[in-house]
C-alpha positions as CSV (number, residue, x, y, z in Angstrom):
1,M,0.0,0.0,0.0
2,E,2.9,2.4,0.8
3,K,4.5,1.9,-2.6
4,E,1.2,2.5,-4.4
5,R,0.6,5.8,-2.5
6,R,4.2,6.9,-3.3
7,R,3.7,6.2,-7.0
8,E,0.5,8.1,-6.9
9,L,2.2,11.1,-5.3
10,I,5.1,11.0,-7.8
11,R,2.6,10.8,-10.7
12,G,0.7,13.8,-9.3
13,Y,3.9,15.8,-9.0
14,K,4.9,15.1,-12.6
15,E,1.4,15.9,-13.9
16,R,1.0,19.2,-12.0
17,P,0.8,22.3,-14.2
18,L,4.1,24.0,-14.7
19,R,4.0,27.7,-13.8
20,G,6.5,30.5,-14.4
21,L,6.9,33.8,-12.6
22,V,8.5,37.1,-13.7
23,Y,9.3,39.1,-10.6
24,A,11.4,41.9,-9.4
25,I,13.6,42.2,-6.3
26,E,13.0,45.9,-5.6
27,N,15.0,48.2,-3.4
28,Q,12.3,50.4,-2.1
29,K,14.7,53.0,-0.8
30,R,16.5,53.6,-4.0
31,G,13.7,52.6,-6.5
32,R,15.9,50.1,-8.3
33,R,14.9,46.6,-9.4
34,L,16.4,43.4,-10.5
35,I,14.0,41.6,-12.8
36,L,14.1,37.8,-12.9
37,A,12.1,34.9,-14.4
38,E,11.8,31.5,-12.7
39,T,9.9,28.3,-13.4
40,D,9.2,27.7,-9.7
41,P,7.2,30.6,-8.4
42,Q,6.8,29.3,-4.9
43,G,10.5,28.4,-4.7
44,A,11.4,32.0,-5.7
45,R,9.1,33.4,-3.0
46,N,10.4,31.0,-0.4
47,R,14.1,31.7,-1.2
48,F,13.5,35.5,-1.1
49,A,11.8,35.2,2.3
50,F,14.7,33.0,3.6
51,F,17.3,35.6,2.5
52,Q,15.4,38.4,4.1
53,M,15.0,36.5,7.3
54,T,18.7,35.5,7.5
55,G,20.1,38.8,6.1
56,D,22.0,37.1,3.4
57,C,22.0,38.7,-0.1
58,P,20.2,36.6,-2.7
59,R,22.1,37.9,-5.8
60,S,25.5,39.4,-6.3
61,E,24.1,42.3,-8.3
62,L,22.3,43.5,-5.1
63,A,25.1,43.0,-2.6
64,A,26.3,46.6,-2.2
65,D,22.8,48.0,-1.7
66,W,21.8,45.0,0.4
67,R,24.6,45.7,2.8
68,A,24.0,49.5,2.8
69,D,20.2,49.5,3.0
70,G,19.6,46.2,4.8
71,P,17.3,43.4,3.8
72,Q,14.2,45.3,5.0
73,A,14.6,47.8,2.1
74,F,14.0,45.0,-0.4
75,A,10.7,43.5,-1.5
76,L,9.7,40.8,-4.0
77,V,7.3,42.2,-6.5
78,E,5.4,39.7,-8.7
79,L,5.1,41.1,-12.2
80,E,3.5,38.3,-14.2
81,E,2.7,34.6,-13.7
82,I,2.1,32.2,-16.6
83,E,1.2,28.6,-16.9
84,K,2.7,26.1,-19.4
85,K,0.3,25.1,-22.1
86,P,-0.4,21.3,-22.3
87,E,1.0,21.0,-25.8
88,Q,4.1,23.1,-25.0
89,E,7.5,21.5,-24.4
90,P,9.2,22.4,-21.2
91,E,12.1,24.0,-23.0
92,A,9.8,26.1,-25.1
93,F,8.0,27.2,-21.9
94,R,11.4,28.2,-20.4
95,E,12.2,30.2,-23.5
96,D,8.8,32.0,-23.4
97,L,9.4,32.8,-19.8
98,K,12.9,34.2,-20.5
99,A,11.5,36.3,-23.3
100,L,8.7,37.6,-21.0
101,G,11.4,38.6,-18.5
102,E,13.2,40.5,-21.2
103,L,10.1,42.4,-22.2
104,W,9.6,43.5,-18.5
105,R,13.3,44.6,-18.4
106,E,12.7,46.7,-21.6
107,R,9.8,48.5,-20.0
108,E,12.0,49.8,-17.2
109,K,14.2,52.8,-17.4
110,P,17.9,51.7,-17.5
111,E,18.8,53.7,-14.4
112,T,16.2,51.8,-12.4
113,L,17.7,48.4,-13.1
114,Y,20.4,46.5,-11.4
C-alpha cells in the first residue's frame, strides 16, 4: 500500500501544471529593481523570504545596496505569472518565460535596473 501511495504522489507531482513567474527584487529606498524569471514561483518566494530572514543577499548584483540599506529595504514584487500550455514542451516554456522577463526589463528605465 505504501508503494502505491508513493507512485500516486510522484505521478501527481509530474502531472502538475508547470508555472512560471516574472518578478522583481526591488530596493524600495532607491527605487531600483532586479527583474528575474523562474519556473518555480513558490520556490522563488520562499528563497527570497529566507534571504530576508537570514540577512544574506540573494544575488551578487544587489550585494552593495543590500549591505548598505539592509534586507528590509527590499521586496519581492510579482510582475506576471504564466502557466505552461499542455502542448508546449518544457524547453519552449522556459524560452517563453525568459522572453517575457526581457520584455519586462525593456519596459523599465535603464537607471532603475540592477
